[in-house]
Each structure stands twice: as structure tokens, then as C-alpha cells.
mmJSON file of the N, C-alpha and C atoms, coordinates in Angstrom:
{"data_MODEL":{"atom_site":{
"group_PDB":["ATOM","ATOM","ATOM","ATOM","ATOM","ATOM","ATOM","ATOM","ATOM","ATOM","ATOM","ATOM","ATOM","ATOM","ATOM","ATOM","ATOM","ATOM","ATOM","ATOM","ATOM","ATOM","ATOM","ATOM","ATOM","ATOM","ATOM","ATOM","ATOM","ATOM","ATOM","ATOM","ATOM","ATOM","ATOM","ATOM","ATOM","ATOM","ATOM","ATOM","ATOM","ATOM","ATOM","ATOM","ATOM","ATOM","ATOM","ATOM","ATOM","ATOM","ATOM","ATOM","ATOM","ATOM","ATOM","ATOM","ATOM","ATOM","ATOM","ATOM","ATOM","ATOM","ATOM","ATOM","ATOM","ATOM","ATOM","ATOM","ATOM","ATOM","ATOM","ATOM","ATOM","ATOM","ATOM","ATOM","ATOM","ATOM","ATOM","ATOM","ATOM","ATOM","ATOM","ATOM","ATOM","ATOM","ATOM","ATOM","ATOM","ATOM","ATOM","ATOM","ATOM","ATOM","ATOM","ATOM","ATOM","ATOM","ATOM","ATOM","ATOM","ATOM","ATOM","ATOM","ATOM","ATOM","ATOM","ATOM","ATOM","ATOM","ATOM","ATOM","ATOM","ATOM","ATOM","ATOM","ATOM","ATOM","ATOM","ATOM","ATOM","ATOM","ATOM","ATOM","ATOM","ATOM","ATOM","ATOM","ATOM","ATOM","ATOM","ATOM","ATOM","ATOM","ATOM","ATOM","ATOM","ATOM","ATOM","ATOM","ATOM","ATOM","ATOM","ATOM","ATOM","ATOM","ATOM","ATOM","ATOM","ATOM","ATOM","ATOM","ATOM","ATOM","ATOM","ATOM","ATOM","ATOM","ATOM","ATOM","ATOM","ATOM","ATOM","ATOM","ATOM"],
"id":[1,2,3,4,5,6,7,8,9,10,11,12,13,14,15,16,17,18,19,20,21,22,23,24,25,26,27,28,29,30,31,32,33,34,35,36,37,38,39,40,41,42,43,44,45,46,47,48,49,50,51,52,53,54,55,56,57,58,59,60,61,62,63,64,65,66,67,68,69,70,71,72,73,74,75,76,77,78,79,80,81,82,83,84,85,86,87,88,89,90,91,92,93,94,95,96,97,98,99,100,101,102,103,104,105,106,107,108,109,110,111,112,113,114,115,116,117,118,119,120,121,122,123,124,125,126,127,128,129,130,131,132,133,134,135,136,137,138,139,140,141,142,143,144,145,146,147,148,149,150,151,152,153,154,155,156,157,158,159,160,161,162,163,164,165],
"type_symbol":["N","C","C","N","C","C","N","C","C","N","C","C","N","C","C","N","C","C","N","C","C","N","C","C","N","C","C","N","C","C","N","C","C","N","C","C","N","C","C","N","C","C","N","C","C","N","C","C","N","C","C","N","C","C","N","C","C","N","C","C","N","C","C","N","C","C","N","C","C","N","C","C","N","C","C","N","C","C","N","C","C","N","C","C","N","C","C","N","C","C","N","C","C","N","C","C","N","C","C","N","C","C","N","C","C","N","C","C","N","C","C","N","C","C","N","C","C","N","C","C","N","C","C","N","C","C","N","C","C","N","C","C","N","C","C","N","C","C","N","C","C","N","C","C","N","C","C","N","C","C","N","C","C","N","C","C","N","C","C","N","C","C","N","C","C"],
"label_atom_id":["N","CA","C","N","CA","C","N","CA","C","N","CA","C","N","CA","C","N","CA","C","N","CA","C","N","CA","C","N","CA","C","N","CA","C","N","CA","C","N","CA","C","N","CA","C","N","CA","C","N","CA","C","N","CA","C","N","CA","C","N","CA","C","N","CA","C","N","CA","C","N","CA","C","N","CA","C","N","CA","C","N","CA","C","N","CA","C","N","CA","C","N","CA","C","N","CA","C","N","CA","C","N","CA","C","N","CA","C","N","CA","C","N","CA","C","N","CA","C","N","CA","C","N","CA","C","N","CA","C","N","CA","C","N","CA","C","N","CA","C","N","CA","C","N","CA","C","N","CA","C","N","CA","C","N","CA","C","N","CA","C","N","CA","C","N","CA","C","N","CA","C","N","CA","C","N","CA","C","N","CA","C","N","CA","C","N","CA","C","N","CA","C"],
"label_alt_id":[null,null,null,null,null,null,null,null,null,null,null,null,null,null,null,null,null,null,null,null,null,null,null,null,null,null,null,null,null,null,null,null,null,null,null,null,null,null,null,null,null,null,null,null,null,null,null,null,null,null,null,null,null,null,null,null,null,null,null,null,null,null,null,null,null,null,null,null,null,null,null,null,null,null,null,null,null,null,null,null,null,null,null,null,null,null,null,null,null,null,null,null,null,null,null,null,null,null,null,null,null,null,null,null,null,null,null,null,null,null,null,null,null,null,null,null,null,null,null,null,null,null,null,null,null,null,null,null,null,null,null,null,null,null,null,null,null,null,null,null,null,null,null,null,null,null,null,null,null,null,null,null,null,null,null,null,null,null,null,null,null,null,null,null,null],
"label_comp_id":["UNK","UNK","UNK","UNK","UNK","UNK","UNK","UNK","UNK","UNK","UNK","UNK","UNK","UNK","UNK","UNK","UNK","UNK","UNK","UNK","UNK","UNK","UNK","UNK","UNK","UNK","UNK","UNK","UNK","UNK","UNK","UNK","UNK","UNK","UNK","UNK","UNK","UNK","UNK","UNK","UNK","UNK","UNK","UNK","UNK","UNK","UNK","UNK","UNK","UNK","UNK","UNK","UNK","UNK","UNK","UNK","UNK","UNK","UNK","UNK","UNK","UNK","UNK","UNK","UNK","UNK","UNK","UNK","UNK","UNK","UNK","UNK","UNK","UNK","UNK","UNK","UNK","UNK","UNK","UNK","UNK","UNK","UNK","UNK","UNK","UNK","UNK","UNK","UNK","UNK","UNK","UNK","UNK","UNK","UNK","UNK","UNK","UNK","UNK","UNK","UNK","UNK","UNK","UNK","UNK","UNK","UNK","UNK","UNK","UNK","UNK","UNK","UNK","UNK","UNK","UNK","UNK","UNK","UNK","UNK","UNK","UNK","UNK","UNK","UNK","UNK","UNK","UNK","UNK","UNK","UNK","UNK","UNK","UNK","UNK","UNK","UNK","UNK","UNK","UNK","UNK","UNK","UNK","UNK","UNK","UNK","UNK","UNK","UNK","UNK","UNK","UNK","UNK","UNK","UNK","UNK","UNK","UNK","UNK","UNK","UNK","UNK","UNK","UNK","UNK"],
"label_asym_id":["A","A","A","A","A","A","A","A","A","A","A","A","A","A","A","A","A","A","A","A","A","A","A","A","A","A","A","A","A","A","A","A","A","A","A","A","A","A","A","A","A","A","A","A","A","A","A","A","A","A","A","A","A","A","A","A","A","A","A","A","A","A","A","A","A","A","A","A","A","A","A","A","A","A","A","A","A","A","A","A","A","A","A","A","A","A","A","A","A","A","A","A","A","A","A","A","A","A","A","A","A","A","A","A","A","A","A","A","A","A","A","A","A","A","A","A","A","A","A","A","A","A","A","A","A","A","A","A","A","A","A","A","A","A","A","A","A","A","A","A","A","A","A","A","A","A","A","A","A","A","A","A","A","A","A","A","A","A","A","A","A","A","A","A","A"],
"label_entity_id":["1","1","1","1","1","1","1","1","1","1","1","1","1","1","1","1","1","1","1","1","1","1","1","1","1","1","1","1","1","1","1","1","1","1","1","1","1","1","1","1","1","1","1","1","1","1","1","1","1","1","1","1","1","1","1","1","1","1","1","1","1","1","1","1","1","1","1","1","1","1","1","1","1","1","1","1","1","1","1","1","1","1","1","1","1","1","1","1","1","1","1","1","1","1","1","1","1","1","1","1","1","1","1","1","1","1","1","1","1","1","1","1","1","1","1","1","1","1","1","1","1","1","1","1","1","1","1","1","1","1","1","1","1","1","1","1","1","1","1","1","1","1","1","1","1","1","1","1","1","1","1","1","1","1","1","1","1","1","1","1","1","1","1","1","1"],
"label_seq_id":[1,1,1,2,2,2,3,3,3,4,4,4,5,5,5,6,6,6,7,7,7,8,8,8,9,9,9,10,10,10,11,11,11,12,12,12,13,13,13,14,14,14,15,15,15,16,16,16,17,17,17,18,18,18,19,19,19,20,20,20,21,21,21,22,22,22,23,23,23,24,24,24,25,25,25,26,26,26,27,27,27,28,28,28,29,29,29,30,30,30,31,31,31,32,32,32,33,33,33,34,34,34,35,35,35,36,36,36,37,37,37,38,38,38,39,39,39,40,40,40,41,41,41,42,42,42,43,43,43,44,44,44,45,45,45,46,46,46,47,47,47,48,48,48,49,49,49,50,50,50,51,51,51,52,52,52,53,53,53,54,54,54,55,55,55],
"pdbx_PDB_ins_code":[null,null,null,null,null,null,null,null,null,null,null,null,null,null,null,null,null,null,null,null,null,null,null,null,null,null,null,null,null,null,null,null,null,null,null,null,null,null,null,null,null,null,null,null,null,null,null,null,null,null,null,null,null,null,null,null,null,null,null,null,null,null,null,null,null,null,null,null,null,null,null,null,null,null,null,null,null,null,null,null,null,null,null,null,null,null,null,null,null,null,null,null,null,null,null,null,null,null,null,null,null,null,null,null,null,null,null,null,null,null,null,null,null,null,null,null,null,null,null,null,null,null,null,null,null,null,null,null,null,null,null,null,null,null,null,null,null,null,null,null,null,null,null,null,null,null,null,null,null,null,null,null,null,null,null,null,null,null,null,null,null,null,null,null,null],
"Cartn_x":[182.748,181.786,180.295,180.41,179.669,178.397,177.821,175.983,175.484,174.673,173.768,173.45,173.751,172.955,171.619,171.199,169.777,169.144,167.684,166.805,166.966,166.71,166.986,165.914,164.662,163.73,163.115,161.86,161.622,161.394,161.867,161.985,163.23,164.672,165.86,166.028,165.457,165.668,164.729,163.831,163.783,163.974,164.623,165.893,166.742,167.323,168.394,168.435,166.955,166.636,165.785,165.878,165.221,165.709,166.608,167.449,167.083,166.859,166.46,164.76,164.741,163.599,163.315,162.488,162.184,161.971,162.742,161.635,161.354,160.31,159.538,160.827,160.54,161.487,160.568,161.9,160.975,161.121,159.438,158.696,158.44,158.614,158.124,157.222,156.61,155.456,156.351,156.828,157.554,156.358,156.503,155.077,155.107,156.94,157.096,156.588,156.99,156.731,155.25,154.475,153.567,153.638,154.119,154.802,155.731,155.369,155.541,157.64,158.391,159.625,160.937,161.218,162.561,163.421,164.017,165.189,166.291,166.915,168.082,168.122,166.821,166.433,165.889,165.804,164.971,163.84,162.741,161.264,160.961,159.662,159.7,159.071,158.616,158.834,160.144,161.305,162.451,163.143,162.676,163.57,163.915,165.223,166.092,166.663,166.108,166.932,165.679,164.816,164.474,164.746,165.866,165.59,165.583,165.399,164.983,166.387,166.397,168.099,167.574,166.154,165.864,164.667,164.634,164.07,162.644],
"Cartn_y":[-64.263,-63.641,-62.697,-61.411,-60.501,-60.606,-60.05,-60.541,-58.665,-58.575,-57.445,-57.481,-56.422,-56.704,-56.732,-56.034,-55.708,-55.439,-55.9,-55.998,-54.498,-54.627,-53.451,-52.852,-51.691,-51.364,-51.527,-51.048,-50.687,-49.461,-48.645,-47.246,-47.178,-47.846,-47.747,-48.341,-49.77,-50.057,-49.497,-48.883,-48.171,-46.745,-46.126,-45.108,-45.591,-46.779,-47.259,-47.612,-47.905,-48.366,-47.174,-45.944,-45.032,-44.813,-44.905,-44.481,-45.317,-46.412,-47.7,-47.578,-47.389,-47.067,-46.937,-47.34,-46.908,-45.775,-44.92,-43.68,-43.643,-43.228,-42.433,-42.413,-42.301,-41.622,-40.292,-39.584,-38.191,-38.443,-38.098,-37.871,-36.552,-36.308,-34.649,-34.756,-33.772,-33.897,-32.861,-33.422,-32.602,-32.579,-30.756,-30.163,-29.939,-30.387,-30.154,-31.921,-32.745,-33.901,-34.585,-34.114,-34.413,-35.574,-35.674,-37.233,-36.588,-38.065,-38.217,-38.585,-37.997,-38.357,-38.41,-39.112,-39.17,-38.253,-37.718,-36.75,-38.035,-36.655,-37.657,-38.938,-39.376,-40.407,-40.066,-40.935,-40.84,-40.852,-40.161,-40.429,-41.704,-42.193,-42.786,-43.379,-41.794,-41.52,-41.277,-41.503,-41.639,-39.947,-38.896,-37.629,-37.301,-37.002,-36.45,-34.919,-34.341,-32.774,-31.918,-32.262,-31.656,-32.627,-33.469,-34.246,-35.153,-35.882,-37.581,-37.615,-39.148,-39.891,-41.155,-41.782,-43.018,-43.026,-43.96,-43.737,-44.657],
"Cartn_z":[249.679,248.584,249.238,248.526,248.804,248.713,249.806,250.421,250.549,250.053,250.012,251.724,252.406,253.629,253.679,252.831,253.108,251.44,251.839,250.189,249.695,248.37,247.727,247.624,247.766,247.153,246.371,246.159,244.819,244.395,245.194,244.693,243.967,244.868,244.59,243.206,243.351,242.012,240.763,240.894,239.707,239.396,240.664,240.24,238.797,239.899,238.891,237.573,237.426,235.388,235.143,235.955,235.13,233.608,233.577,231.971,231.447,231.415,230.61,229.61,228.938,228.903,226.972,226.181,224.722,224.649,223.565,222.974,221.922,221.779,220.065,219.168,217.972,216.821,216.463,216.188,216.326,214.808,214.922,213.16,212.827,211.824,211.204,209.869,209.716,208.355,207.464,206.17,205.254,204.396,204.157,203.361,201.761,201.375,199.863,199.46,200.122,199.346,199.988,200.98,201.751,202.465,202.974,203.839,204.859,205.801,207.057,206.852,207.959,208.059,209.051,209.226,210.373,209.871,211.087,211.278,210.692,209.536,208.834,208.302,207.617,207.306,205.965,204.45,203.634,203.606,203.012,203.216,202.599,202.981,201.826,200.632,200.053,198.555,198.397,198.961,198.455,198.588,199.023,198.923,200.369,200.15,201.622,201.023,201.695,201.777,200.741,200.575,198.742,197.392,197.383,196.423,196.283,194.822,194.987,195.048,195.801,196.066,195.434,195.589,195.715,194.266,193.395,192.443,192.697],
"occupancy":[1.0,1.0,1.0,1.0,1.0,1.0,1.0,1.0,1.0,1.0,1.0,1.0,1.0,1.0,1.0,1.0,1.0,1.0,1.0,1.0,1.0,1.0,1.0,1.0,1.0,1.0,1.0,1.0,1.0,1.0,1.0,1.0,1.0,1.0,1.0,1.0,1.0,1.0,1.0,1.0,1.0,1.0,1.0,1.0,1.0,1.0,1.0,1.0,1.0,1.0,1.0,1.0,1.0,1.0,1.0,1.0,1.0,1.0,1.0,1.0,1.0,1.0,1.0,1.0,1.0,1.0,1.0,1.0,1.0,1.0,1.0,1.0,1.0,1.0,1.0,1.0,1.0,1.0,1.0,1.0,1.0,1.0,1.0,1.0,1.0,1.0,1.0,1.0,1.0,1.0,1.0,1.0,1.0,1.0,1.0,1.0,1.0,1.0,1.0,1.0,1.0,1.0,1.0,1.0,1.0,1.0,1.0,1.0,1.0,1.0,1.0,1.0,1.0,1.0,1.0,1.0,1.0,1.0,1.0,1.0,1.0,1.0,1.0,1.0,1.0,1.0,1.0,1.0,1.0,1.0,1.0,1.0,1.0,1.0,1.0,1.0,1.0,1.0,1.0,1.0,1.0,1.0,1.0,1.0,1.0,1.0,1.0,1.0,1.0,1.0,1.0,1.0,1.0,1.0,1.0,1.0,1.0,1.0,1.0,1.0,1.0,1.0,1.0,1.0,1.0],
"B_iso_or_equiv":[0.0,0.0,0.0,0.0,0.0,0.0,0.0,0.0,0.0,0.0,0.0,0.0,0.0,0.0,0.0,0.0,0.0,0.0,0.0,0.0,0.0,0.0,0.0,0.0,0.0,0.0,0.0,0.0,0.0,0.0,0.0,0.0,0.0,0.0,0.0,0.0,0.0,0.0,0.0,0.0,0.0,0.0,0.0,0.0,0.0,0.0,0.0,0.0,0.0,0.0,0.0,0.0,0.0,0.0,0.0,0.0,0.0,0.0,0.0,0.0,0.0,0.0,0.0,0.0,0.0,0.0,0.0,0.0,0.0,0.0,0.0,0.0,0.0,0.0,0.0,0.0,0.0,0.0,0.0,0.0,0.0,0.0,0.0,0.0,0.0,0.0,0.0,0.0,0.0,0.0,0.0,0.0,0.0,0.0,0.0,0.0,0.0,0.0,0.0,0.0,0.0,0.0,0.0,0.0,0.0,0.0,0.0,0.0,0.0,0.0,0.0,0.0,0.0,0.0,0.0,0.0,0.0,0.0,0.0,0.0,0.0,0.0,0.0,0.0,0.0,0.0,0.0,0.0,0.0,0.0,0.0,0.0,0.0,0.0,0.0,0.0,0.0,0.0,0.0,0.0,0.0,0.0,0.0,0.0,0.0,0.0,0.0,0.0,0.0,0.0,0.0,0.0,0.0,0.0,0.0,0.0,0.0,0.0,0.0,0.0,0.0,0.0,0.0,0.0,0.0],
"pdbx_formal_charge":[null,null,null,null,null,null,null,null,null,null,null,null,null,null,null,null,null,null,null,null,null,null,null,null,null,null,null,null,null,null,null,null,null,null,null,null,null,null,null,null,null,null,null,null,null,null,null,null,null,null,null,null,null,null,null,null,null,null,null,null,null,null,null,null,null,null,null,null,null,null,null,null,null,null,null,null,null,null,null,null,null,null,null,null,null,null,null,null,null,null,null,null,null,null,null,null,null,null,null,null,null,null,null,null,null,null,null,null,null,null,null,null,null,null,null,null,null,null,null,null,null,null,null,null,null,null,null,null,null,null,null,null,null,null,null,null,null,null,null,null,null,null,null,null,null,null,null,null,null,null,null,null,null,null,null,null,null,null,null,null,null,null,null,null,null],
"auth_seq_id":[1,1,1,2,2,2,3,3,3,4,4,4,5,5,5,6,6,6,7,7,7,8,8,8,9,9,9,10,10,10,11,11,11,12,12,12,13,13,13,14,14,14,15,15,15,16,16,16,17,17,17,18,18,18,19,19,19,20,20,20,21,21,21,22,22,22,23,23,23,24,24,24,25,25,25,26,26,26,27,27,27,28,28,28,29,29,29,30,30,30,31,31,31,32,32,32,33,33,33,34,34,34,35,35,35,36,36,36,37,37,37,38,38,38,39,39,39,40,40,40,41,41,41,42,42,42,43,43,43,44,44,44,45,45,45,46,46,46,47,47,47,48,48,48,49,49,49,50,50,50,51,51,51,52,52,52,53,53,53,54,54,54,55,55,55],
"auth_comp_id":["UNK","UNK","UNK","UNK","UNK","UNK","UNK","UNK","UNK","UNK","UNK","UNK","UNK","UNK","UNK","UNK","UNK","UNK","UNK","UNK","UNK","UNK","UNK","UNK","UNK","UNK","UNK","UNK","UNK","UNK","UNK","UNK","UNK","UNK","UNK","UNK","UNK","UNK","UNK","UNK","UNK","UNK","UNK","UNK","UNK","UNK","UNK","UNK","UNK","UNK","UNK","UNK","UNK","UNK","UNK","UNK","UNK","UNK","UNK","UNK","UNK","UNK","UNK","UNK","UNK","UNK","UNK","UNK","UNK","UNK","UNK","UNK","UNK","UNK","UNK","UNK","UNK","UNK","UNK","UNK","UNK","UNK","UNK","UNK","UNK","UNK","UNK","UNK","UNK","UNK","UNK","UNK","UNK","UNK","UNK","UNK","UNK","UNK","UNK","UNK","UNK","UNK","UNK","UNK","UNK","UNK","UNK","UNK","UNK","UNK","UNK","UNK","UNK","UNK","UNK","UNK","UNK","UNK","UNK","UNK","UNK","UNK","UNK","UNK","UNK","UNK","UNK","UNK","UNK","UNK","UNK","UNK","UNK","UNK","UNK","UNK","UNK","UNK","UNK","UNK","UNK","UNK","UNK","UNK","UNK","UNK","UNK","UNK","UNK","UNK","UNK","UNK","UNK","UNK","UNK","UNK","UNK","UNK","UNK","UNK","UNK","UNK","UNK","UNK","UNK"],
"auth_asym_id":["A","A","A","A","A","A","A","A","A","A","A","A","A","A","A","A","A","A","A","A","A","A","A","A","A","A","A","A","A","A","A","A","A","A","A","A","A","A","A","A","A","A","A","A","A","A","A","A","A","A","A","A","A","A","A","A","A","A","A","A","A","A","A","A","A","A","A","A","A","A","A","A","A","A","A","A","A","A","A","A","A","A","A","A","A","A","A","A","A","A","A","A","A","A","A","A","A","A","A","A","A","A","A","A","A","A","A","A","A","A","A","A","A","A","A","A","A","A","A","A","A","A","A","A","A","A","A","A","A","A","A","A","A","A","A","A","A","A","A","A","A","A","A","A","A","A","A","A","A","A","A","A","A","A","A","A","A","A","A","A","A","A","A","A","A"],
"auth_atom_id":["N","CA","C","N","CA","C","N","CA","C","N","CA","C","N","CA","C","N","CA","C","N","CA","C","N","CA","C","N","CA","C","N","CA","C","N","CA","C","N","CA","C","N","CA","C","N","CA","C","N","CA","C","N","CA","C","N","CA","C","N","CA","C","N","CA","C","N","CA","C","N","CA","C","N","CA","C","N","CA","C","N","CA","C","N","CA","C","N","CA","C","N","CA","C","N","CA","C","N","CA","C","N","CA","C","N","CA","C","N","CA","C","N","CA","C","N","CA","C","N","CA","C","N","CA","C","N","CA","C","N","CA","C","N","CA","C","N","CA","C","N","CA","C","N","CA","C","N","CA","C","N","CA","C","N","CA","C","N","CA","C","N","CA","C","N","CA","C","N","CA","C","N","CA","C","N","CA","C","N","CA","C","N","CA","C","N","CA","C","N","CA","C"],
"pdbx_PDB_model_num":[1,1,1,1,1,1,1,1,1,1,1,1,1,1,1,1,1,1,1,1,1,1,1,1,1,1,1,1,1,1,1,1,1,1,1,1,1,1,1,1,1,1,1,1,1,1,1,1,1,1,1,1,1,1,1,1,1,1,1,1,1,1,1,1,1,1,1,1,1,1,1,1,1,1,1,1,1,1,1,1,1,1,1,1,1,1,1,1,1,1,1,1,1,1,1,1,1,1,1,1,1,1,1,1,1,1,1,1,1,1,1,1,1,1,1,1,1,1,1,1,1,1,1,1,1,1,1,1,1,1,1,1,1,1,1,1,1,1,1,1,1,1,1,1,1,1,1,1,1,1,1,1,1,1,1,1,1,1,1,1,1,1,1,1,1]
}}}
């Protein structure tokens, strides 16, 4: 059975896990509808690309 020769240091462990993080969604303000909207998503008021898509 393979066993590591030395203990992995905290720095090496953190470098390996550096890409495992949560990122905030990109939110922009839409001036046409006066509403915040995520990119490529329908706004809370039902608008997408300036058109009303949800009643």
C-alpha cells in the first residue's frame, strides 16, 4: 500500500485546493426595467433581452 513519505504542508494543501471556491453570480442593473438581472437569465419582472417573456 502506498504511503506518503512526508506530511503535506498547509501551504501545499491550500495551493491544491485554491480552485475549489464559491464565486458570486454576476448581477447587472437593467435600466429599461429598473431591475437587477443575472446574465443570460430572465429578470424578476419577467423580461429577457428587453422583451416580456413571462406574464
